[in-house]
Structure formats: C-alpha cells, structure tokens
N, C-alpha and C positions, 0 to 999 in steps of 0.2 A: 108792500108794503114787508110783507115777508122774504122774498129774497133779500133786501136792505138790512134785515135785521141779522140772518143768513150771513151776507158780506159783515157788517158791525162784528162779527160774533167770533166770524174766522179770523177780521184784522189783528184784530184783539190777540185770538189766540195763536197767534201765530208771533205777534210784537211779544205777550207771555214769555213763549219758545225763545227768543234771541234775548230779547237784554236782560242783566243782571237784576236780580232783585234788590233794591233801593236799601242795605238798611245803615235805620240811623248809626254811632257811633257812640257810645257808652263811655264817656271818660269818668277810667277812677281814681278818688281823686279822700288820698289819707287823710285822716281826719287829724287839727293842730290841737293838742294839748300846751293853752296860755300858760305860762311859767306863773307860779306866785311869787310874788316878791315881795318878797321880806322890809320891813323898811326896816336902814341906817342910819351909821352913824359913826361921825367923823369919833378916830383917837388918834393920839400924838404923839412915840413915845419917843425917848432919845435912845440907844439903844449902841452897845461898843460896834463900833466899826468886824470886828471883825465877827462876830454870830449875825448882823446882814451878809458880809459875803457867806459866809457855810446853811442860813436860809437863799438869798439865788443860787444858789448853787444846788441845797437841795429840789429847791422847784425846776431848775429846767431840769431836774434829771428826769422829777418826778411831772409833771410837766404840770402845775399849780401855783400859782402869783402870790408873789406875799399874801393881798388880804387873804388868803384858802390859807397859808400855808398859817399867818395867825392866832384867825380865825376856829380851827384845829385845832392849836396848842393852844388856844385857852379854854375852850372846849374840854377840850382830856386834860389838863389843870383843877378845871369845878369838879367837873362828874368826877375825880377823886376826892377834892381839898370841903364840896360844899354835896356831900349825899343828897339826893334826893328821897322829901318820903314819900 
C-alpha cells in the first residue's frame, strides 16, 4: 500500500508539472445604463420653407435632428420669456 500511494502521488506531481493550470476566464462586461425615457407629445406646426431648409442645414452641420433643434429652440425661448423662480 505504501508503494501504491507513492506512485499515485508521483504521477500527480508529474501531471502538475506537465499540464498548464486551467484558469477560469473571467469576462468583464460594462454596466449599461438604462436611458431615462421622457414622455413626449406630438407638435405640428406650419413654418416657412426657408426656415425648414435652414434647420435642416444646421442639423446636418451639427449632427442634430429637426426634433432636437426644435426642442432646443423652444427651451431657449421659454428660458428667456418665462423665467423660473
């Protein structure tokens, strides 16, 4: 029994020397933030064609949608016209 144990342990020692340790691979995944969805409503207005062209041109140059331009313009107007307390 003593020799059998020594052979098994010797075999284990040789295997440990020869085999690469199997390390678990840990995946790092970034935490994704959920976008806060703001309730929206539709607004339909009639404006001059020239103003629409200017808005589209501005949007292309600044990578903004017509919705973004309109929202920013209304917010800027209301900030000056109706100051908050």
